N, C-alpha and C positions, 0 to 999 in steps of 0.2 A: 536372754533375748538376743544379745549380740552374737553369742555362740551359735544360736539357732539360725540367725540370718547368715552367718559365715558358712555354716554347714550347707545351707540351701544354695548359697552362692557357689561353693565348691562343686556341689552336685550338678548345677547348671553348667558350670565351666567344663566339667568332665563330659557331660552329655553332648555339649556343643563340639568339643574336640573330637569325640567319637563319630558323631553324625557327619561333621564337616570332612573328616578323613575318609569315611566310607562312601559318602555321596558321589564323589567323582569317579569311583571305580567302575560301576556299571556303565556310566557315560562313556568312558574311554574304551571299555570292552565292546560296547555296541558300535561305536564309531569305527573301531579297528576291524571287527569281525564283518560288519555289513558294508564296510568301505563307504561310509556316508560322507559326502562332501557338499560343497556349494551352499546354497541358502538353507538346506535342511540342517547341515552341521552348524551353521551360524545360529539358527533359532534354537537348536538343542543346547548349544553353549550359552546362549543368552538365558535360557530357562534355568540352566544350572547355576549361573551367577545371580539370578534373581532370587533363587532359593537361598544362596549364601548370604545375600543382602538381608533377607528376612531373618535368617538365623542370627546374624550379627546384631541386628536392631532388637530382636527379642532378648538376646543376652544383655545388651546395654540397658534396656528397660527393666528387665527382671532383677538385675544387680545394681540398678541405680548408678550406673557409670555414665558421667556426662561426656558428650562428644561435641565440642564447640564447633558449630557450623553457622556461618552468616555471610552476608554480602561483603563485608570488609575482608574477612578471611578468604573468601572466594577471589576477590580482586587481587589480594596479595599472592594467592596461589597461582593465578594465571600469570601475573607479572613475573614472579620468580621462575616459573616453568618456562616461559618464553625467553627470559634472559639466559637461563641455563642452556636451553636448546640452541640459541644463537651463538653462544660461546662455544658450545660443542661443535656445531657446524663450522665455525670459524677456525677452531683448533684443528679439525680434521683437514680442512682445506689448506691451512698453513703448513701442516706436515706433509701435504701431498698425498694423503691417504685416499681422498676422494677428488673427483672432478665435479665441482658444483654445477657447472653448465650441463654436463651429461646427466647428472642426477635430476636436475630440473626438467630436462627434456623427457626423461623416463616418466616422471610424475605427470607431465602434460599429456603423455601418450596413454596414460591409464584412465579408464572410465571414472569420472567423478564419484559415481555411486559406489564403486568398489572401494575407493579410498575412504569415503565417508563411513561405509559399513565397518571397515577395518579399524578406523579411528574410534568410532563409537564403541565397538566391542572391546578394543584393547585398552583405550584410555579410561573409559567410564564404567565398563562392566568388569573387565579383568583387573586392571590396575587399581581403580578406586574401590571396587568390590573386595578385593583381597586385602587392601589396606584397612578398610573399615572393620573387617573380620579380625585380621591378625594384629594390627597395631592399635586400631580404635577400641576393640573389645578385649582380645586375648591378652595383650600386653598389660593393661591396667588390672585385668582380672587376675592374672597370675601374680602380679605385684601385690595384690590385696590378699589373695587366698593361699598362695603356694610358697610364700617367702617369709623370712623373718629377719630381724636385725635392724640395722640402721636404714634410713631411707635410701642412701646411696647403694648399700648392699642389695636391698630389695629390688631396686631398679636394675642393677647389673644382672642379677639372677633372672629377673623377669625378661629382660632383653634376650639373654641366652636361651632360656626355655622356650619363649615364643618363636625365636629364630630357628631353633632346632626343629620345632613342630612345623614351622613354615617350610623348612627344607624337606622334611619327611612327607609333607603334604604333596610334594611334587614327585614322590617316589612311584606311585602307580603308573603314571604315563611313561616314566622312564623305564619301568619294568616291562611295559608293553613294547617299547622300542628295543629293549634288550632281547626279549623273546623273539621279536621279528627280525633280529639281526642288524638293526639300524645302528646300534651302538654296542660297544663292548663293556665289560664290567668296570674297567678302568675309567672310561668316559662317564659311566653312570655315577661312580663315586666322586669324580672330579666335579661333575655338574651339580651334585648335591652339596658339595663343599662351597662352590661358588654361590649357590642359592642361600646357603647359611650365612655367608659373609654379607651378601646383599640384604638379607633379613636384618642383620645387626645394623647395617648402615641405614636402612629405612626406619628402624626403631629409633636410632639416634636422631635422625632428621625430625621425626615426629615429636620426640621428647623436647628437642630444642625449639620447635616452632609451635607445637600443639595445633598444627594445621593439617588435618587429615586429608583435606582436598589437595593441598600441595604435594603431600607424599603420594597420594593416589595418581596425580598427574605425572609426577616424576617417574613413578613405577610404570605407568602406561607408556611414557616416552622411552624408557629403557627397553621395554618390550617392542615398541614400534616407533622408532625415532624419525620415520619418514625418509630422512636423508642419512646416509651412512649406515643403514641397517645391515648391509652385507659385510661390513668390516668387522663385525663382532666386537666393536669397541663402545657400544652404547652405554656400558656401565660408567663411562667417563662422565656422562650426564649426571649421574648420581653424585659423583665426586665433586663436580662443579657446583651442583645445588647445595651440597653441604658446605663447600667453601664460601659461597655467597652468603649463606645464613650465618656462618661463624664470623665472617668479616663484618656483616651488618650488626650482629650482637656486640662485637668488640667495639665498633664505632659508637654504638648506643651507650655502652658502659662508659666510654671515654667522655662523651658529651655530658652524661649524668655526673660523672666525677668532676669535670670542669665546672659545671653549673653549681654543684655543692660548694666547691672551693670559692667561686666568685661571690656566693651569697653569704659565706661564712664571715 
């Protein structure tokens, strides 16, 4: 019975991987060939990510993988994301990489509706949608069905496998850019390597917090940090978020250790 359930889970996982990889290809081709932009492109992308949401939740339900979501986790996610963003902005300002006043003036001169649409799409469709699929479903599914050995080894292998697939999932759009002459083969390979490393970092953040909303928001902020986006340094946000989490976990362990000693 268990073997039967595992085989079904593997089949579902493989099917989701195939479908989720193929699905964006016609979207990118249509966008590129027909030169679609503006609201039409926005709604097409929104539709694509709604389908990815559906695929991810179907996989979670079918394989009985739990995805902790609640008001308390949401509040923690927002708090940590805001703290990470503020530290990121402060860091860039301190280094002189950005001029905060100029950045704020540029934001003030942009139509609020434009900013809101970009935030909704990038933070909650792209960022959170990809994280629910890749870290919320694929990571534990690979850990359960495609790995063996100790818990630590299964986790490490699942992180690597899901991150490699996360990187390859970004290949179609980069292939379109390559064929159109926007990037070279070296830039394509380097960008896939960067996405792979980011995938490993997102997976680490999720495993340490079990807060998919936090990882989704940080992912969205890395893609669209609002301030400092032109510096290409937004990955610092991810590093800061991981650092905050690790410090918080360390302090929690220390308090627990001291409490145990005081009651001994």
